[in-house]
C-alpha angles and dihedrals in degrees: 000000000000095000089057091051090051091051091049092049092047092049091049090050091052092049091051092047090050091050091049094051089048087061092062115093130181125214135185137186136185113224117219137160134229120272111308095020113116098192120114142164146140142248125219115188139170125200116205113174102319096329118103113198114192147178120198122193120192137170145173096034120162089247142334118325109255099182140004130189147167108239130198114215124198089232134020108277093015130116124259144165124282113268101178125021119213123216103249115234135150109286124323106051111196129184152112134256132189113228130200122234090257092051091049090052089051091047089055091046093057096251100117119088137173121230130190115203128204133184090255092049107030092167089059133295101206128020139176136179116231117239127191115247118222 
């Protein structure tokens, strides 16, 4: 009887581990500026549950980054308010953010973007929309 219990417990553990790993999603974005802006970069992010862990690399900005945020736009490619500020550091910027269910839905719908702001471009110098990786 005990060997059957061991097999059942092991199988349940594997199913739970499989469900947990299914909850982990990866996202990337290429950062680029508007015409005439040379800056560039990329975002690598992982969503596990409601926690987004990210690394942002950027280069060739017109000056030091003064702010950086994840934004949630009403439509893909649109503009929206910041939803998660990032602590600005020299590249790379690393951190975590807790997202709501609605923000996670927008992230999966291609509405969430990352923006790095400089003094010369206070509205944002480089920007990229996060896309789920399969």
